[in-house]
N, C-alpha and C positions, 0 to 999 in steps of 0.2 A: 602652555599647551604641551601635550605629550607627543613625542615623535622619536624616531630613532636618533641615536647620538650623531650619526653622520650628517643629519639635517639641522643640527643645533645652530651652526653658523648662519644658515639661510633664515631660520626662524628669528634669531636675534637681530639680524640686520634689518628685518622687516618690522621690528618693534615688539616682537613676541618674547615671552619668557619660557625658556626650556625647562621642563619638568620630566624627570626620569621615573614616571609612575605608570601603572597600567591603565589608570583612568583619571582624567583631569576634567573638572567641570568649572566653567567660567561663564556665568550667565546662561545664554542659550548655545554655547559652544561646548561640545563634549568631544574629547579626543583620547586616543590611545596610541601606543607606540607602533604596534603592528597588528595584524589579524590574530596573532596569538593572544592578544589581550581582549578579544571579543567578549569573553565571559565576564569581564570587569566593566566594560563600558556600554554594551548593548542594552542592559537593563536600565541604566540611567537614561539612555537615549530614548527608549520606549516610554519611560515615565514622562520625559519632557514632551514627547508627541501626544501622549494622553492628556497632559495638562493643557496643551495648546488647543486640542480638540474640545475639551470641556469648556474652555474660555470662549470659544467661538459659537457655542450653542446657547 
């Protein structure tokens, strides 16, 4: 999961893996570090929503 460095400990204590990248995709979980990374992860998130919508029809 991508998050800010100051949240690394919290993420790892909960069993997550910290990744310092603007977009991380793990199954149906898409994350970015901050809102500054929107340009990197919003497209992937919209694609995931489109795929889910197409599967339900």
